[in-house]
C-alpha atoms as one frame of an Amber mdcrd trajectory, in Angstrom:
protein
  83.622  92.574  29.050  80.785  90.165  28.871  83.080  87.175  28.288  84.212
  86.275  31.800  80.865  86.377  33.565  79.334  84.252  30.829  82.305  81.860
  30.729  82.272  81.392  34.531  78.515  80.812  34.427  79.032  77.670  32.375
  80.215  74.378  33.744  82.978  74.400  31.072  84.295  77.718  32.536  84.163
  76.508  36.080  86.085  73.293  35.132  88.697  75.356  33.316  89.318  77.848
  36.120  89.289  75.116  38.818  91.784  73.135  36.875  94.120  76.110  36.743
  93.833  76.672  40.458  94.651  73.042  41.112  97.706  73.117  38.842  99.180
  76.144  40.577  98.645  74.574  43.965 100.442  71.454  42.779 103.530  73.396
  41.589 103.870  75.393  44.736 103.593  72.217  46.917 105.986  70.046  44.987
 108.693  72.005  43.133 111.510  71.413  45.655 110.948  67.618  45.470 110.872
  67.906  41.665 114.295  69.563  41.668 115.676  66.624  43.735 114.049  64.146
  41.274 115.567  65.777  38.229 119.089  65.922  39.702 118.938  62.334  40.906
 118.020  61.170  37.419 121.122  62.523  35.808 124.228  60.462  34.931 127.216
  60.628  37.391 129.261  62.488  38.509 127.042  63.976  41.211 125.148  67.058
  39.857 125.659  69.265  42.852 128.895  70.395  44.576 129.431  69.704  48.256
 128.005  66.143  48.079 130.067  63.365  49.520 129.415  59.933  47.988 131.469
  56.942  46.882 133.066  57.448  43.496 130.667  56.562  40.630 127.823  56.035
  43.092 124.852  58.474  42.975 124.082  60.221  46.223 120.858  59.430  48.160
 118.012  61.942  48.096 118.923  63.049  51.653 122.624  63.544  50.793 121.661
  65.463  47.696 119.340  67.672  49.630 121.942  68.442  52.230 124.492  69.228
  49.533 122.154  71.577  47.647 121.247  73.504  50.811 124.921  73.760  51.891
 126.371  74.666  48.545 123.588  76.651  46.785 121.095  77.665  49.404 117.338
  76.943  49.791 116.464  79.080  46.711 118.148  76.440  44.434 115.288  74.074
  45.258 112.865  76.554  43.522 115.090  77.166  40.490 113.082  76.822  37.309
 109.701  77.088  39.038 108.676  80.148  36.958 108.377  78.047  33.785 105.788
  75.498  35.114 104.061  78.143  37.320 103.690  80.505  34.392 102.112  77.928
  32.168 100.607  75.339  34.541  97.395  77.299  35.141  96.514  77.085  31.424
  97.943  73.641  31.026  96.124  72.035  34.005  92.959  73.959  33.073  93.123
  72.409  29.562  93.852  68.994  31.121  90.760  69.006  33.283  88.614  70.443
  30.532  89.766  67.919  27.946  89.267  65.134  30.487  85.747  66.315  31.271
  84.765  66.552  27.598  86.376  63.245  26.553  84.983  61.297  29.462  81.402
  62.412  28.595  81.964  61.919  24.866  83.173  58.366  25.391  80.088  57.534
  27.537  77.236  59.066  25.570  74.515  56.628  26.751  74.851  57.551  30.426
  72.658  60.253  32.001  74.234  63.637  32.496  73.658  63.240  36.191  75.621
  60.010  36.319  79.372  59.814  36.607  81.255  58.391  33.623  82.208  54.733
  33.684  85.651  53.699  34.776  86.471  52.572  31.230  85.516  56.047  29.897
  87.544  57.644  32.588  90.700  55.663  31.713  90.365  56.244  27.914  89.683
  59.934  28.502  92.784  60.102  30.660  94.917  58.518  27.871  93.596  61.040
  25.299  94.104  63.943  27.714  97.651  62.916  28.468  98.473  62.739  24.710
  97.115  66.161  24.023  98.631  67.994  26.900 102.139  67.043  25.874 102.068
  69.763  23.228 102.125  72.296  26.136 103.985  70.250  28.758 106.978  69.187
  26.708 108.448  72.609  26.092 107.689  73.683  29.686 109.498  70.682  31.147
 112.423  71.197  28.783 112.996  74.742  30.019 112.403  73.699  33.662 114.936
  70.797  33.458 117.597  73.035  31.815 117.199  75.672  34.527 117.272  73.151
  37.388 120.481  71.565  35.937 122.010  74.935  35.181 121.736  75.883  38.793
 123.829  72.787  39.644 126.436  73.628  37.038 125.565  70.280  35.347 126.809
  71.380  31.947 129.987  72.915  33.319 128.349  76.271  33.228 128.042  78.683
  36.115 124.635  78.895  37.748 122.633  81.968  36.845 123.637  82.209  33.070
 119.924  82.619  32.316 117.745  85.064  34.074 114.641  82.870  34.073 112.359
  80.647  31.994 111.662  83.242  29.255 115.334  83.949  28.790 116.040  80.156
  28.674 113.262  79.553  26.167 114.483  82.361  23.887 117.981  80.987  24.034
 116.796  77.455  23.100 114.766  78.757  20.187 117.671  80.891  18.961 120.239
  78.077  19.084 118.107  74.973  18.412 114.949  76.296  16.698 111.437  74.924
  17.090 112.749  71.357  17.015 114.951  72.134  19.984 112.138  73.492  22.145
 110.203  70.307  21.453 113.109  67.973  22.172 111.689  64.962  24.010 108.105
  65.346  22.722 107.742  61.749  21.606 108.943  60.267  24.900 106.799  62.747
  26.860 103.766  61.527  24.904 104.718  57.876  25.548 105.011  58.682  29.303
 101.994  60.840  29.703  99.302  59.102  27.663  99.104  55.877  29.707 100.066
  57.654  32.937  97.030  59.957  32.711  94.773  56.920  32.048  96.005  55.424
  35.313  95.914  58.820  37.011  92.227  59.717  36.480  91.067  56.057  36.915
  92.895  55.709  40.219  91.470  58.985  41.506  87.868  58.176  40.635  88.174
  54.580  41.948  89.931  55.636  45.209  87.452  58.398  46.030  84.491  56.093
  45.462  86.044  53.356  47.671  86.858  55.878  50.391  83.505  57.573  50.256
  80.860  55.381  48.538  78.460  57.441  46.420  80.584  60.573  46.243  81.081
  60.324  42.453  77.436  61.079  42.054  76.786  63.329  45.110  80.106  65.086
  45.230  80.078  65.117  49.035  83.448  63.640  49.906  85.581  65.197  52.597
  88.867  67.069  52.144  90.739  64.089  53.524  89.202  61.866  50.812  90.266
  64.400  48.125  93.789  64.565  49.447  94.294  60.839  49.815  92.657  59.995
  46.452  94.617  62.589  44.639  97.795  61.502  46.314  97.204  57.823  45.364
  96.467  58.828  41.777  99.747  60.672  41.558 101.721  57.809  42.975 100.141
  55.225  40.693 100.710  57.300  37.600 104.312  57.857  38.394 105.165  54.252
  39.252 103.736  53.078  35.918 105.785  55.524  33.799 108.916  56.232  35.779
 111.513  54.530  33.539 110.354  56.722  30.639 110.619  59.777  32.801 114.290
  59.034  33.546 114.891  58.691  29.821 112.986  61.885  29.085 114.954  63.889
  31.654 118.252  62.693  30.185 117.295  63.452  26.619 115.947  66.877  27.440
 119.084  67.772  29.433 121.214  67.400  26.274 122.266  70.621  24.506 123.765
  71.047  20.994 126.766  72.883  22.471 127.967  69.641  23.935 128.408  66.174
  22.279 125.113  64.221  22.432 125.397  61.356  24.810 122.164  59.675  23.622
 120.857  59.431  20.073 117.199  58.750  21.012 114.850  56.931  23.413 116.080
  53.380  22.719 119.756  54.447  22.724 119.281  56.263  26.073 117.624  53.124
  27.546 120.489  50.896  26.321 123.377  53.109  27.393 121.825  54.007  30.821
 121.249  50.441  31.683 124.590  49.165  30.339 126.587  51.844  32.158 124.655
  52.112  35.437 122.574  48.938  35.687 118.848  48.403  35.736 118.281  50.331
  39.064 119.091  53.542  37.078 115.601  53.391  35.605 114.165  53.763  39.044
 116.676  56.251  40.439 114.875  58.984  42.272 111.563  57.074  42.425 111.244
  57.556  46.245 111.445  61.306  45.814 109.089  61.261  42.850 106.514  59.217
  44.709 106.679  61.470  47.796 106.266  64.536  45.564 103.493  62.906  43.646
 101.366  62.275  46.720 101.820  65.824  47.932 101.345  67.523  44.575  98.417
  65.578  43.329  96.610  65.649  46.700  96.984  69.403  46.411  95.848  69.483
  42.788  92.670  67.487  43.201  91.738  69.154  46.488  92.215  72.642  45.050
  90.365  71.622  41.910  87.364  70.187  43.705  87.171  72.975  46.162  87.383
  75.611  43.459  84.565  73.824  41.516  82.398  73.943  44.575  83.236  77.582
  45.291  82.466  78.616  41.690  79.271  76.609  41.780  78.075  78.830  44.622
  79.059  76.727  47.599  76.217  74.299  47.292  78.605  71.323  47.964  77.695
  69.531  44.759  80.208  68.606  42.173  79.479  69.988  38.712  78.532  67.762
  35.807  79.103  68.697  32.167  76.210  70.554  30.616  74.242  68.709  28.014
  73.963  70.619  24.732
């Protein structure tokens, strides 16, 4: 019974809880746009009934959205949200905790009151991105399968699985541990550099928008929203082709003939069959979602840290032990 009060009294505990709050805010804000992104990335034919488009030509985001709403209803946009929402609090808490520890460890000569250097921020982001794939990869696999199942993408009727737990059990039963971690390597390739860009962009943008705030922690909500949004956009733009490949690989199931044998094969076949633009398909939706989601994540995180710190308006620094 003594654990939580002591845990929350430490800066580590506050960073952990605030990270979880930020992650949940991001999922709630961006899941409908994430559903559009996943469906746009899949190979033709169109992944949702009721969409009119030229043969062999993928629908636009607006056409896809209209088709989903008309054929499946608004709830289809939230299909698969349980998987990321159930795990994202822990995942995002670990991300912010790992980032805080790594950024300080990589910059040992600076004072505890000083913010870490931008180099330490970028390197800590890369390390954090690599570590968090162990949690994120299975979660995204389950989410993608549920989102595509709702569209009947694998010639199955929507609703075959009751939710993320049922889907995860089915994958483990049919494909084993290797199946639940399908796409782990490409997820790591995507997330390690993307998180380096992510945290560097956030710290750089907030300092440019509000000079001195990295030390004082006195930026406005608008600065948090814009800096977080820009960080999300930058990280997605730099890794988007890998995300397209990851989505296609994780959409494959053993019950159907594998279309792609691996990352390189998926790149080659996708570009050969659909052209180079396929690697950027759905980018507009992803960028819009990234700005909204990451603005929400960083704002919720920073506000939660301040609240847990007692409302003194100061951003926490890691404790020196």
